[in-house]
PDB file with SEQRES, HELIX, SHEET and CRYST1 records, atoms N, CA, C and O in Angstrom:
SEQRES   1 A   89  UNK UNK UNK UNK UNK UNK UNK UNK UNK UNK UNK UNK UNK          
SEQRES   2 A   89  UNK UNK UNK UNK UNK UNK UNK UNK UNK UNK UNK UNK UNK          
SEQRES   3 A   89  UNK UNK UNK UNK UNK UNK UNK UNK UNK UNK UNK UNK UNK          
SEQRES   4 A   89  UNK UNK UNK UNK UNK UNK UNK UNK UNK UNK UNK UNK UNK          
SEQRES   5 A   89  UNK UNK UNK UNK UNK UNK UNK UNK UNK UNK UNK UNK UNK          
SEQRES   6 A   89  UNK UNK UNK UNK UNK UNK UNK UNK UNK UNK UNK UNK UNK          
SEQRES   7 A   89  UNK UNK UNK UNK UNK UNK UNK UNK UNK UNK UNK                  
HELIX    1 AA1 UNK A    4  UNK A   13  1                                  10    
HELIX    2 AA2 UNK A   20  UNK A   33  1                                  14    
HELIX    3 AA3 UNK A   37  UNK A   51  1                                  15    
HELIX    4 AA4 UNK A   56  UNK A   68  1                                  13    
HELIX    5 AA5 UNK A   74  UNK A   83  1                                  10    
CRYST1    1.000    1.000    1.000  90.00  90.00  90.00 P 1           1          
ATOM      1  N   UNK A   1       3.939  -5.837  22.143  1.00  0.00           N  
ATOM      2  CA  UNK A   1       3.579  -5.468  20.785  1.00  0.00           C  
ATOM      3  C   UNK A   1       2.420  -4.468  20.812  1.00  0.00           C  
ATOM      4  O   UNK A   1       1.475  -4.611  21.587  1.00  0.00           O  
ATOM      5  N   UNK A   2       2.515  -3.472  19.963  1.00  0.00           N  
ATOM      6  CA  UNK A   2       1.472  -2.450  19.884  1.00  0.00           C  
ATOM      7  C   UNK A   2       0.367  -2.877  18.927  1.00  0.00           C  
ATOM      8  O   UNK A   2       0.620  -3.515  17.905  1.00  0.00           O  
ATOM      9  N   UNK A   3      -0.848  -2.518  19.274  1.00  0.00           N  
ATOM     10  CA  UNK A   3      -1.948  -2.705  18.336  1.00  0.00           C  
ATOM     11  C   UNK A   3      -1.807  -1.659  17.234  1.00  0.00           C  
ATOM     12  O   UNK A   3      -1.065  -0.688  17.390  1.00  0.00           O  
ATOM     13  N   UNK A   4      -2.506  -1.850  16.138  1.00  0.00           N  
ATOM     14  CA  UNK A   4      -2.484  -0.872  15.052  1.00  0.00           C  
ATOM     15  C   UNK A   4      -2.994   0.471  15.573  1.00  0.00           C  
ATOM     16  O   UNK A   4      -2.419   1.518  15.277  1.00  0.00           O  
ATOM     17  N   UNK A   5      -4.063   0.433  16.343  1.00  0.00           N  
ATOM     18  CA  UNK A   5      -4.621   1.670  16.904  1.00  0.00           C  
ATOM     19  C   UNK A   5      -3.598   2.395  17.771  1.00  0.00           C  
ATOM     20  O   UNK A   5      -3.444   3.611  17.658  1.00  0.00           O  
ATOM     21  N   UNK A   6      -2.898   1.661  18.638  1.00  0.00           N  
ATOM     22  CA  UNK A   6      -1.861   2.268  19.483  1.00  0.00           C  
ATOM     23  C   UNK A   6      -0.730   2.848  18.642  1.00  0.00           C  
ATOM     24  O   UNK A   6      -0.218   3.928  18.938  1.00  0.00           O  
ATOM     25  N   UNK A   7      -0.342   2.125  17.587  1.00  0.00           N  
ATOM     26  CA  UNK A   7       0.745   2.587  16.728  1.00  0.00           C  
ATOM     27  C   UNK A   7       0.348   3.870  15.990  1.00  0.00           C  
ATOM     28  O   UNK A   7       1.151   4.796  15.877  1.00  0.00           O  
ATOM     29  N   UNK A   8      -0.878   3.923  15.494  1.00  0.00           N  
ATOM     30  CA  UNK A   8      -1.341   5.139  14.822  1.00  0.00           C  
ATOM     31  C   UNK A   8      -1.379   6.315  15.792  1.00  0.00           C  
ATOM     32  O   UNK A   8      -1.046   7.441  15.422  1.00  0.00           O  
ATOM     33  N   UNK A   9      -1.783   6.054  17.030  1.00  0.00           N  
ATOM     34  CA  UNK A   9      -1.796   7.092  18.052  1.00  0.00           C  
ATOM     35  C   UNK A   9      -0.362   7.565  18.346  1.00  0.00           C  
ATOM     36  O   UNK A   9      -0.115   8.761  18.494  1.00  0.00           O  
ATOM     37  N   UNK A  10       0.565   6.625  18.427  1.00  0.00           N  
ATOM     38  CA  UNK A  10       1.981   6.944  18.637  1.00  0.00           C  
ATOM     39  C   UNK A  10       2.498   7.836  17.503  1.00  0.00           C  
ATOM     40  O   UNK A  10       3.158   8.844  17.751  1.00  0.00           O  
ATOM     41  N   UNK A  11       2.189   7.453  16.251  1.00  0.00           N  
ATOM     42  CA  UNK A  11       2.642   8.239  15.107  1.00  0.00           C  
ATOM     43  C   UNK A  11       2.025   9.632  15.100  1.00  0.00           C  
ATOM     44  O   UNK A  11       2.683  10.605  14.730  1.00  0.00           O  
ATOM     45  N   UNK A  12       0.776   9.725  15.504  1.00  0.00           N  
ATOM     46  CA  UNK A  12       0.115  11.035  15.595  1.00  0.00           C  
ATOM     47  C   UNK A  12       0.870  11.922  16.573  1.00  0.00           C  
ATOM     48  O   UNK A  12       1.049  13.116  16.330  1.00  0.00           O  
ATOM     49  N   UNK A  13       1.315  11.329  17.692  1.00  0.00           N  
ATOM     50  CA  UNK A  13       2.102  12.072  18.668  1.00  0.00           C  
ATOM     51  C   UNK A  13       3.441  12.533  18.126  1.00  0.00           C  
ATOM     52  O   UNK A  13       4.025  13.492  18.629  1.00  0.00           O  
ATOM     53  N   UNK A  14       3.930  11.846  17.095  1.00  0.00           N  
ATOM     54  CA  UNK A  14       5.198  12.210  16.448  1.00  0.00           C  
ATOM     55  C   UNK A  14       4.986  13.193  15.298  1.00  0.00           C  
ATOM     56  O   UNK A  14       5.942  13.603  14.641  1.00  0.00           O  
ATOM     57  N   UNK A  15       3.726  13.567  15.059  1.00  0.00           N  
ATOM     58  CA  UNK A  15       3.445  14.568  14.045  1.00  0.00           C  
ATOM     59  C   UNK A  15       2.894  14.050  12.731  1.00  0.00           C  
ATOM     60  O   UNK A  15       2.637  14.836  11.818  1.00  0.00           O  
ATOM     61  N   UNK A  16       2.708  12.739  12.617  1.00  0.00           N  
ATOM     62  CA  UNK A  16       2.126  12.187  11.394  1.00  0.00           C  
ATOM     63  C   UNK A  16       0.609  12.299  11.476  1.00  0.00           C  
ATOM     64  O   UNK A  16      -0.015  11.768  12.395  1.00  0.00           O  
ATOM     65  N   UNK A  17       0.028  12.989  10.513  1.00  0.00           N  
ATOM     66  CA  UNK A  17      -1.415  13.146  10.466  1.00  0.00           C  
ATOM     67  C   UNK A  17      -1.981  12.254   9.364  1.00  0.00           C  
ATOM     68  O   UNK A  17      -1.661  12.433   8.188  1.00  0.00           O  
ATOM     69  N   UNK A  18      -2.803  11.315   9.738  1.00  0.00           N  
ATOM     70  CA  UNK A  18      -3.430  10.424   8.776  1.00  0.00           C  
ATOM     71  C   UNK A  18      -4.857  10.892   8.510  1.00  0.00           C  
ATOM     72  O   UNK A  18      -5.631  11.103   9.444  1.00  0.00           O  
ATOM     73  N   UNK A  19      -5.198  11.052   7.244  1.00  0.00           N  
ATOM     74  CA  UNK A  19      -6.569  11.384   6.882  1.00  0.00           C  
ATOM     75  C   UNK A  19      -7.439  10.164   7.133  1.00  0.00           C  
ATOM     76  O   UNK A  19      -6.937   9.046   7.254  1.00  0.00           O  
ATOM     77  N   UNK A  20      -8.744  10.384   7.209  1.00  0.00           N  
ATOM     78  CA  UNK A  20      -9.683   9.285   7.449  1.00  0.00           C  
ATOM     79  C   UNK A  20      -9.559   8.185   6.411  1.00  0.00           C  
ATOM     80  O   UNK A  20      -9.639   7.002   6.740  1.00  0.00           O  
ATOM     81  N   UNK A  21      -9.363   8.580   5.146  1.00  0.00           N  
ATOM     82  CA  UNK A  21      -9.248   7.571   4.092  1.00  0.00           C  
ATOM     83  C   UNK A  21      -7.991   6.721   4.255  1.00  0.00           C  
ATOM     84  O   UNK A  21      -8.000   5.535   3.926  1.00  0.00           O  
ATOM     85  N   UNK A  22      -6.913   7.313   4.759  1.00  0.00           N  
ATOM     86  CA  UNK A  22      -5.677   6.557   4.995  1.00  0.00           C  
ATOM     87  C   UNK A  22      -5.891   5.538   6.110  1.00  0.00           C  
ATOM     88  O   UNK A  22      -5.457   4.392   5.996  1.00  0.00           O  
ATOM     89  N   UNK A  23      -6.547   5.945   7.170  1.00  0.00           N  
ATOM     90  CA  UNK A  23      -6.831   5.018   8.277  1.00  0.00           C  
ATOM     91  C   UNK A  23      -7.731   3.891   7.777  1.00  0.00           C  
ATOM     92  O   UNK A  23      -7.529   2.729   8.129  1.00  0.00           O  
ATOM     93  N   UNK A  24      -8.714   4.233   6.966  1.00  0.00           N  
ATOM     94  CA  UNK A  24      -9.580   3.217   6.385  1.00  0.00           C  
ATOM     95  C   UNK A  24      -8.793   2.239   5.532  1.00  0.00           C  
ATOM     96  O   UNK A  24      -9.051   1.035   5.561  1.00  0.00           O  
ATOM     97  N   UNK A  25      -7.834   2.750   4.774  1.00  0.00           N  
ATOM     98  CA  UNK A  25      -6.999   1.906   3.931  1.00  0.00           C  
ATOM     99  C   UNK A  25      -6.137   0.979   4.777  1.00  0.00           C  
ATOM    100  O   UNK A  25      -5.937  -0.184   4.426  1.00  0.00           O  
ATOM    101  N   UNK A  26      -5.628   1.492   5.887  1.00  0.00           N  
ATOM    102  CA  UNK A  26      -4.805   0.671   6.786  1.00  0.00           C  
ATOM    103  C   UNK A  26      -5.616  -0.523   7.290  1.00  0.00           C  
ATOM    104  O   UNK A  26      -5.140  -1.659   7.280  1.00  0.00           O  
ATOM    105  N   UNK A  27      -6.831  -0.255   7.726  1.00  0.00           N  
ATOM    106  CA  UNK A  27      -7.666  -1.345   8.239  1.00  0.00           C  
ATOM    107  C   UNK A  27      -8.176  -2.259   7.119  1.00  0.00           C  
ATOM    108  O   UNK A  27      -8.375  -3.456   7.330  1.00  0.00           O  
ATOM    109  N   UNK A  28      -8.385  -1.687   5.927  1.00  0.00           N  
ATOM    110  CA  UNK A  28      -8.740  -2.523   4.780  1.00  0.00           C  
ATOM    111  C   UNK A  28      -7.611  -3.523   4.517  1.00  0.00           C  
ATOM    112  O   UNK A  28      -7.864  -4.715   4.342  1.00  0.00           O  
ATOM    113  N   UNK A  29      -6.371  -3.038   4.489  1.00  0.00           N  
ATOM    114  CA  UNK A  29      -5.213  -3.907   4.259  1.00  0.00           C  
ATOM    115  C   UNK A  29      -5.082  -4.979   5.320  1.00  0.00           C  
ATOM    116  O   UNK A  29      -4.717  -6.118   5.029  1.00  0.00           O  
ATOM    117  N   UNK A  30      -5.386  -4.603   6.556  1.00  0.00           N  
ATOM    118  CA  UNK A  30      -5.317  -5.573   7.661  1.00  0.00           C  
ATOM    119  C   UNK A  30      -6.310  -6.708   7.436  1.00  0.00           C  
ATOM    120  O   UNK A  30      -5.964  -7.879   7.590  1.00  0.00           O  
ATOM    121  N   UNK A  31      -7.532  -6.366   7.077  1.00  0.00           N  
ATOM    122  CA  UNK A  31      -8.553  -7.392   6.874  1.00  0.00           C  
ATOM    123  C   UNK A  31      -8.334  -8.157   5.575  1.00  0.00           C  
ATOM    124  O   UNK A  31      -8.576  -9.363   5.513  1.00  0.00           O  
ATOM    125  N   UNK A  32      -7.880  -7.464   4.543  1.00  0.00           N  
ATOM    126  CA  UNK A  32      -7.645  -8.081   3.233  1.00  0.00           C  
ATOM    127  C   UNK A  32      -6.559  -9.152   3.305  1.00  0.00           C  
ATOM    128  O   UNK A  32      -6.679 -10.206   2.682  1.00  0.00           O  
ATOM    129  N   UNK A  33      -5.494  -8.878   4.071  1.00  0.00           N  
ATOM    130  CA  UNK A  33      -4.372  -9.813   4.156  1.00  0.00           C  
ATOM    131  C   UNK A  33      -4.419 -10.696   5.390  1.00  0.00           C  
ATOM    132  O   UNK A  33      -3.685 -11.680   5.487  1.00  0.00           O  
ATOM    133  N   UNK A  34      -5.285 -10.342   6.337  1.00  0.00           N  
ATOM    134  CA  UNK A  34      -5.355 -11.063   7.612  1.00  0.00           C  
ATOM    135  C   UNK A  34      -4.002 -11.053   8.333  1.00  0.00           C  
ATOM    136  O   UNK A  34      -3.634 -12.019   9.000  1.00  0.00           O  
ATOM    137  N   UNK A  35      -3.283  -9.964   8.188  1.00  0.00           N  
ATOM    138  CA  UNK A  35      -1.957  -9.823   8.788  1.00  0.00           C  
ATOM    139  C   UNK A  35      -2.061  -9.457  10.265  1.00  0.00           C  
ATOM    140  O   UNK A  35      -3.058  -8.893  10.717  1.00  0.00           O  
ATOM    141  N   UNK A  36      -1.013  -9.790  10.998  1.00  0.00           N  
ATOM    142  CA  UNK A  36      -0.943  -9.450  12.418  1.00  0.00           C  
ATOM    143  C   UNK A  36      -0.714  -7.948  12.580  1.00  0.00           C  
ATOM    144  O   UNK A  36      -0.293  -7.269  11.643  1.00  0.00           O  
ATOM    145  N   UNK A  37      -0.994  -7.445  13.771  1.00  0.00           N  
ATOM    146  CA  UNK A  37      -0.746  -6.031  14.055  1.00  0.00           C  
ATOM    147  C   UNK A  37       0.735  -5.699  13.867  1.00  0.00           C  
ATOM    148  O   UNK A  37       1.068  -4.621  13.375  1.00  0.00           O  
ATOM    149  N   UNK A  38       1.611  -6.600  14.247  1.00  0.00           N  
ATOM    150  CA  UNK A  38       3.049  -6.349  14.098  1.00  0.00           C  
ATOM    151  C   UNK A  38       3.417  -6.154  12.629  1.00  0.00           C  
ATOM    152  O   UNK A  38       4.208  -5.270  12.299  1.00  0.00           O  
ATOM    153  N   UNK A  39       2.853  -6.966  11.758  1.00  0.00           N  
ATOM    154  CA  UNK A  39       3.134  -6.852  10.330  1.00  0.00           C  
ATOM    155  C   UNK A  39       2.503  -5.593   9.745  1.00  0.00           C  
ATOM    156  O   UNK A  39       3.109  -4.930   8.903  1.00  0.00           O  
ATOM    157  N   UNK A  40       1.296  -5.261  10.183  1.00  0.00           N  
ATOM    158  CA  UNK A  40       0.634  -4.037   9.738  1.00  0.00           C  
ATOM    159  C   UNK A  40       1.466  -2.820  10.140  1.00  0.00           C  
ATOM    160  O   UNK A  40       1.710  -1.929   9.326  1.00  0.00           O  
ATOM    161  N   UNK A  41       1.893  -2.791  11.385  1.00  0.00           N  
ATOM    162  CA  UNK A  41       2.696  -1.669  11.874  1.00  0.00           C  
ATOM    163  C   UNK A  41       3.999  -1.553  11.087  1.00  0.00           C  
ATOM    164  O   UNK A  41       4.433  -0.447  10.764  1.00  0.00           O  
ATOM    165  N   UNK A  42       4.624  -2.687  10.777  1.00  0.00           N  
ATOM    166  CA  UNK A  42       5.861  -2.667   9.992  1.00  0.00           C  
ATOM    167  C   UNK A  42       5.590  -2.132   8.589  1.00  0.00           C  
ATOM    168  O   UNK A  42       6.399  -1.377   8.049  1.00  0.00           O  
ATOM    169  N   UNK A  43       4.464  -2.515   7.996  1.00  0.00           N  
ATOM    170  CA  UNK A  43       4.124  -2.024   6.659  1.00  0.00           C  
ATOM    171  C   UNK A  43       3.864  -0.521   6.680  1.00  0.00           C  
ATOM    172  O   UNK A  43       4.256   0.189   5.754  1.00  0.00           O  
ATOM    173  N   UNK A  44       3.211  -0.037   7.724  1.00  0.00           N  
ATOM    174  CA  UNK A  44       2.993   1.413   7.864  1.00  0.00           C  
ATOM    175  C   UNK A  44       4.344   2.117   7.970  1.00  0.00           C  
ATOM    176  O   UNK A  44       4.595   3.103   7.276  1.00  0.00           O  
ATOM    177  N   UNK A  45       5.208   1.607   8.839  1.00  0.00           N  
ATOM    178  CA  UNK A  45       6.533   2.204   9.049  1.00  0.00           C  
ATOM    179  C   UNK A  45       7.336   2.232   7.749  1.00  0.00           C  
ATOM    180  O   UNK A  45       7.912   3.261   7.396  1.00  0.00           O  
ATOM    181  N   UNK A  46       7.377   1.105   7.036  1.00  0.00           N  
ATOM    182  CA  UNK A  46       8.153   1.032   5.793  1.00  0.00           C  
ATOM    183  C   UNK A  46       7.557   1.924   4.706  1.00  0.00           C  
ATOM    184  O   UNK A  46       8.292   2.503   3.906  1.00  0.00           O  
ATOM    185  N   UNK A  47       6.237   2.037   4.675  1.00  0.00           N  
ATOM    186  CA  UNK A  47       5.585   2.931   3.713  1.00  0.00           C  
ATOM    187  C   UNK A  47       5.994   4.371   3.981  1.00  0.00           C  
ATOM    188  O   UNK A  47       6.349   5.100   3.055  1.00  0.00           O  
ATOM    189  N   UNK A  48       5.946   4.783   5.237  1.00  0.00           N  
ATOM    190  CA  UNK A  48       6.314   6.161   5.589  1.00  0.00           C  
ATOM    191  C   UNK A  48       7.781   6.437   5.295  1.00  0.00           C  
ATOM    192  O   UNK A  48       8.131   7.523   4.834  1.00  0.00           O  
ATOM    193  N   UNK A  49       8.642   5.454   5.561  1.00  0.00           N  
ATOM    194  CA  UNK A  49      10.077   5.649   5.303  1.00  0.00           C  
ATOM    195  C   UNK A  49      10.373   5.706   3.814  1.00  0.00           C  
ATOM    196  O   UNK A  49      11.199   6.509   3.381  1.00  0.00           O  
ATOM    197  N   UNK A  50       9.721   4.880   3.035  1.00  0.00           N  
ATOM    198  CA  UNK A  50       9.998   4.815   1.600  1.00  0.00           C  
ATOM    199  C   UNK A  50       9.339   5.950   0.826  1.00  0.00           C  
ATOM    200  O   UNK A  50       9.933   6.500  -0.102  1.00  0.00           O  
ATOM    201  N   UNK A  51       8.117   6.302   1.205  1.00  0.00           N  
ATOM    202  CA  UNK A  51       7.330   7.272   0.435  1.00  0.00           C  
ATOM    203  C   UNK A  51       7.323   8.668   1.061  1.00  0.00           C  
ATOM    204  O   UNK A  51       6.893   9.627   0.421  1.00  0.00           O  
ATOM    205  N   UNK A  52       7.782   8.787   2.277  1.00  0.00           N  
ATOM    206  CA  UNK A  52       7.791  10.059   3.031  1.00  0.00           C  
ATOM    207  C   UNK A  52       6.396  10.549   3.389  1.00  0.00           C  
ATOM    208  O   UNK A  52       6.243  11.618   3.981  1.00  0.00           O  
ATOM    209  N   UNK A  53       5.387   9.778   3.037  1.00  0.00           N  
ATOM    210  CA  UNK A  53       4.004  10.033   3.427  1.00  0.00           C  
ATOM    211  C   UNK A  53       3.273   8.705   3.255  1.00  0.00           C  
ATOM    212  O   UNK A  53       3.857   7.729   2.784  1.00  0.00           O  
ATOM    213  N   UNK A  54       2.007   8.667   3.635  1.00  0.00           N  
ATOM    214  CA  UNK A  54       1.277   7.403   3.510  1.00  0.00           C  
ATOM    215  C   UNK A  54       0.728   7.254   2.099  1.00  0.00           C  
ATOM    216  O   UNK A  54      -0.014   8.109   1.616  1.00  0.00           O  
ATOM    217  N   UNK A  55       1.098   6.164   1.449  1.00  0.00           N  
ATOM    218  CA  UNK A  55       0.623   5.822   0.105  1.00  0.00           C  
ATOM    219  C   UNK A  55      -0.080   4.474   0.221  1.00  0.00           C  
ATOM    220  O   UNK A  55       0.564   3.440   0.397  1.00  0.00           O  
ATOM    221  N   UNK A  56      -1.412   4.495   0.119  1.00  0.00           N  
ATOM    222  CA  UNK A  56      -2.200   3.293   0.330  1.00  0.00           C  
ATOM    223  C   UNK A  56      -1.850   2.145  -0.602  1.00  0.00           C  
ATOM    224  O   UNK A  56      -1.823   0.990  -0.177  1.00  0.00           O  
ATOM    225  N   UNK A  57      -1.584   2.447  -1.862  1.00  0.00           N  
ATOM    226  CA  UNK A  57      -1.242   1.391  -2.822  1.00  0.00           C  
ATOM    227  C   UNK A  57       0.082   0.731  -2.464  1.00  0.00           C  
ATOM    228  O   UNK A  57       0.204  -0.493  -2.512  1.00  0.00           O  
ATOM    229  N   UNK A  58       1.064   1.536  -2.107  1.00  0.00           N  
ATOM    230  CA  UNK A  58       2.378   1.008  -1.716  1.00  0.00           C  
ATOM    231  C   UNK A  58       2.239   0.156  -0.458  1.00  0.00           C  
ATOM    232  O   UNK A  58       2.826  -0.922  -0.362  1.00  0.00           O  
ATOM    233  N   UNK A  59       1.469   0.640   0.492  1.00  0.00           N  
ATOM    234  CA  UNK A  59       1.226  -0.071   1.745  1.00  0.00           C  
ATOM    235  C   UNK A  59       0.629  -1.462   1.501  1.00  0.00           C  
ATOM    236  O   UNK A  59       1.109  -2.450   2.057  1.00  0.00           O  
ATOM    237  N   UNK A  60      -0.413  -1.538   0.671  1.00  0.00           N  
ATOM    238  CA  UNK A  60      -1.046  -2.837   0.395  1.00  0.00           C  
ATOM    239  C   UNK A  60      -0.079  -3.745  -0.361  1.00  0.00           C  
ATOM    240  O   UNK A  60      -0.022  -4.945  -0.093  1.00  0.00           O  
ATOM    241  N   UNK A  61       0.676  -3.190  -1.296  1.00  0.00           N  
ATOM    242  CA  UNK A  61       1.674  -3.979  -2.015  1.00  0.00           C  
ATOM    243  C   UNK A  61       2.703  -4.560  -1.049  1.00  0.00           C  
ATOM    244  O   UNK A  61       3.070  -5.730  -1.157  1.00  0.00           O  
ATOM    245  N   UNK A  62       3.164  -3.747  -0.109  1.00  0.00           N  
ATOM    246  CA  UNK A  62       4.102  -4.244   0.895  1.00  0.00           C  
ATOM    247  C   UNK A  62       3.478  -5.371   1.717  1.00  0.00           C  
ATOM    248  O   UNK A  62       4.098  -6.414   1.927  1.00  0.00           O  
ATOM    249  N   UNK A  63       2.261  -5.154   2.174  1.00  0.00           N  
ATOM    250  CA  UNK A  63       1.580  -6.187   2.966  1.00  0.00           C  
ATOM    251  C   UNK A  63       1.480  -7.495   2.194  1.00  0.00           C  
ATOM    252  O   UNK A  63       1.792  -8.560   2.725  1.00  0.00           O  
ATOM    253  N   UNK A  64       1.047  -7.414   0.950  1.00  0.00           N  
ATOM    254  CA  UNK A  64       0.934  -8.619   0.129  1.00  0.00           C  
ATOM    255  C   UNK A  64       2.290  -9.296  -0.032  1.00  0.00           C  
ATOM    256  O   UNK A  64       2.387 -10.523   0.004  1.00  0.00           O  
ATOM    257  N   UNK A  65       3.331  -8.496  -0.210  1.00  0.00           N  
ATOM    258  CA  UNK A  65       4.688  -9.028  -0.345  1.00  0.00           C  
ATOM    259  C   UNK A  65       5.139  -9.701   0.945  1.00  0.00           C  
ATOM    260  O   UNK A  65       5.732 -10.779   0.915  1.00  0.00           O  
ATOM    261  N   UNK A  66       4.858  -9.068   2.067  1.00  0.00           N  
ATOM    262  CA  UNK A  66       5.239  -9.652   3.355  1.00  0.00           C  
ATOM    263  C   UNK A  66       4.536 -10.990   3.571  1.00  0.00           C  
ATOM    264  O   UNK A  66       5.156 -11.959   4.009  1.00  0.00           O  
ATOM    265  N   UNK A  67       3.254 -11.038   3.265  1.00  0.00           N  
ATOM    266  CA  UNK A  67       2.468 -12.259   3.452  1.00  0.00           C  
ATOM    267  C   UNK A  67       2.962 -13.354   2.509  1.00  0.00           C  
ATOM    268  O   UNK A  67       3.157 -14.494   2.933  1.00  0.00           O  
ATOM    269  N   UNK A  68       3.163 -13.022   1.246  1.00  0.00           N  
ATOM    270  CA  UNK A  68       3.578 -14.042   0.269  1.00  0.00           C  
ATOM    271  C   UNK A  68       4.974 -14.585   0.568  1.00  0.00           C  
ATOM    272  O   UNK A  68       5.307 -15.702   0.172  1.00  0.00           O  
ATOM    273  N   UNK A  69       5.790 -13.790   1.269  1.00  0.00           N  
ATOM    274  CA  UNK A  69       7.132 -14.237   1.646  1.00  0.00           C  
ATOM    275  C   UNK A  69       7.171 -14.787   3.072  1.00  0.00           C  
ATOM    276  O   UNK A  69       8.241 -15.045   3.623  1.00  0.00           O  
ATOM    277  N   UNK A  70       5.999 -14.960   3.650  1.00  0.00           N  
ATOM    278  CA  UNK A  70       5.834 -15.566   4.969  1.00  0.00           C  
ATOM    279  C   UNK A  70       6.641 -14.852   6.061  1.00  0.00           C  
ATOM    280  O   UNK A  70       7.225 -15.489   6.937  1.00  0.00           O  
ATOM    281  N   UNK A  71       6.659 -13.530   5.988  1.00  0.00           N  
ATOM    282  CA  UNK A  71       7.321 -12.744   7.029  1.00  0.00           C  
ATOM    283  C   UNK A  71       6.359 -12.637   8.204  1.00  0.00           C  
ATOM    284  O   UNK A  71       5.148 -12.520   8.018  1.00  0.00           O  
ATOM    285  N   UNK A  72       6.901 -12.677   9.403  1.00  0.00           N  
ATOM    286  CA  UNK A  72       6.049 -12.679  10.590  1.00  0.00           C  
ATOM    287  C   UNK A  72       6.339 -11.502  11.511  1.00  0.00           C  
ATOM    288  O   UNK A  72       5.418 -10.892  12.053  1.00  0.00           O  
ATOM    289  N   UNK A  73       7.613 -11.184  11.687  1.00  0.00           N  
ATOM    290  CA  UNK A  73       7.996 -10.147  12.645  1.00  0.00           C  
ATOM    291  C   UNK A  73       8.564  -8.916  11.945  1.00  0.00           C  
ATOM    292  O   UNK A  73       8.896  -8.951  10.760  1.00  0.00           O  
ATOM    293  N   UNK A  74       8.668  -7.834  12.700  1.00  0.00           N  
ATOM    294  CA  UNK A  74       9.288  -6.611  12.180  1.00  0.00           C  
ATOM    295  C   UNK A  74      10.733  -6.897  11.790  1.00  0.00           C  
ATOM    296  O   UNK A  74      11.228  -6.367  10.796  1.00  0.00           O  
ATOM    297  N   UNK A  75      11.402  -7.729  12.567  1.00  0.00           N  
ATOM    298  CA  UNK A  75      12.788  -8.103  12.263  1.00  0.00           C  
ATOM    299  C   UNK A  75      12.870  -8.799  10.906  1.00  0.00           C  
ATOM    300  O   UNK A  75      13.781  -8.530  10.122  1.00  0.00           O  
ATOM    301  N   UNK A  76      11.916  -9.698  10.626  1.00  0.00           N  
ATOM    302  CA  UNK A  76      11.854 -10.359   9.314  1.00  0.00           C  
ATOM    303  C   UNK A  76      11.684  -9.328   8.206  1.00  0.00           C  
ATOM    304  O   UNK A  76      12.322  -9.415   7.156  1.00  0.00           O  
ATOM    305  N   UNK A  77      10.815  -8.350   8.453  1.00  0.00           N  
ATOM    306  CA  UNK A  77      10.536  -7.310   7.462  1.00  0.00           C  
ATOM    307  C   UNK A  77      11.794  -6.495   7.178  1.00  0.00           C  
ATOM    308  O   UNK A  77      12.139  -6.261   6.019  1.00  0.00           O  
ATOM    309  N   UNK A  78      12.477  -6.064   8.232  1.00  0.00           N  
ATOM    310  CA  UNK A  78      13.687  -5.263   8.052  1.00  0.00           C  
ATOM    311  C   UNK A  78      14.736  -6.026   7.250  1.00  0.00           C  
ATOM    312  O   UNK A  78      15.371  -5.470   6.355  1.00  0.00           O  
ATOM    313  N   UNK A  79      14.910  -7.293   7.576  1.00  0.00           N  
ATOM    314  CA  UNK A  79      15.878  -8.130   6.856  1.00  0.00           C  
ATOM    315  C   UNK A  79      15.475  -8.269   5.394  1.00  0.00           C  
ATOM    316  O   UNK A  79      16.318  -8.133   4.507  1.00  0.00           O  
ATOM    317  N   UNK A  80      14.219  -8.535   5.134  1.00  0.00           N  
ATOM    318  CA  UNK A  80      13.711  -8.697   3.773  1.00  0.00           C  
ATOM    319  C   UNK A  80      13.886  -7.407   2.963  1.00  0.00           C  
ATOM    320  O   UNK A  80      14.338  -7.443   1.818  1.00  0.00           O  
ATOM    321  N   UNK A  81      13.529  -6.281   3.559  1.00  0.00           N  
ATOM    322  CA  UNK A  81      13.633  -4.992   2.872  1.00  0.00           C  
ATOM    323  C   UNK A  81      15.089  -4.697   2.505  1.00  0.00           C  
ATOM    324  O   UNK A  81      15.377  -4.227   1.404  1.00  0.00           O  
ATOM    325  N   UNK A  82      15.988  -4.974   3.423  1.00  0.00           N  
ATOM    326  CA  UNK A  82      17.411  -4.715   3.180  1.00  0.00           C  
ATOM    327  C   UNK A  82      17.959  -5.658   2.110  1.00  0.00           C  
ATOM    328  O   UNK A  82      18.645  -5.216   1.189  1.00  0.00           O  
ATOM    329  N   UNK A  83      17.660  -6.951   2.226  1.00  0.00           N  
ATOM    330  CA  UNK A  83      18.159  -7.944   1.269  1.00  0.00           C  
ATOM    331  C   UNK A  83      17.670  -7.678  -0.143  1.00  0.00           C  
ATOM    332  O   UNK A  83      18.393  -7.917  -1.110  1.00  0.00           O  
ATOM    333  N   UNK A  84      16.446  -7.185  -0.266  1.00  0.00           N  
ATOM    334  CA  UNK A  84      15.850  -6.954  -1.576  1.00  0.00           C  
ATOM    335  C   UNK A  84      15.921  -5.511  -2.039  1.00  0.00           C  
ATOM    336  O   UNK A  84      15.386  -5.150  -3.086  1.00  0.00           O  
ATOM    337  N   UNK A  85      16.594  -4.690  -1.237  1.00  0.00           N  
ATOM    338  CA  UNK A  85      16.804  -3.276  -1.554  1.00  0.00           C  
ATOM    339  C   UNK A  85      15.507  -2.591  -1.982  1.00  0.00           C  
ATOM    340  O   UNK A  85      15.470  -1.860  -2.971  1.00  0.00           O  
ATOM    341  N   UNK A  86      14.458  -2.842  -1.223  1.00  0.00           N  
ATOM    342  CA  UNK A  86      13.144  -2.287  -1.557  1.00  0.00           C  
ATOM    343  C   UNK A  86      13.066  -0.812  -1.213  1.00  0.00           C  
ATOM    344  O   UNK A  86      12.463  -0.031  -1.949  1.00  0.00           O  
ATOM    345  N   UNK A  87      13.663  -0.431  -0.115  1.00  0.00           N  
ATOM    346  CA  UNK A  87      13.634   0.980   0.282  1.00  0.00           C  
ATOM    347  C   UNK A  87      14.826   1.252   1.181  1.00  0.00           C  
ATOM    348  O   UNK A  87      15.345   0.352   1.841  1.00  0.00           O  
ATOM    349  N   UNK A  88      15.243   2.483   1.195  1.00  0.00           N  
ATOM    350  CA  UNK A  88      16.324   2.873   2.100  1.00  0.00           C  
ATOM    351  C   UNK A  88      15.748   2.964   3.502  1.00  0.00           C  
ATOM    352  O   UNK A  88      14.975   3.871   3.808  1.00  0.00           O  
ATOM    353  N   UNK A  89      16.127   2.022   4.346  1.00  0.00           N  
ATOM    354  CA  UNK A  89      15.613   2.016   5.713  1.00  0.00           C  
ATOM    355  C   UNK A  89      16.711   2.217   6.711  1.00  0.00           C  
ATOM    356  O   UNK A  89      16.455   2.240   7.915  1.00  0.00           O  
TER     357      UNK A  89                                                      
END                                                                             
């Protein structure tokens, strides 16, 4: 499993540029929800896929939704997103 820092570095290598405020928002969401790195990374991925860029409000909403639905793994997230038609993934 990748840490959030490793995942952000990976995305940077793929051409995604995160502004300082976006990175701050990512870590705010992590501490606010106490989510695992796997769940944080999944929320970042789903935010980018759904919004085509990083949207901090959407990201935190996803995190809160994942936590309230007791999702733990990326696989859980993918299944939940598909079942609830939240975004085209």
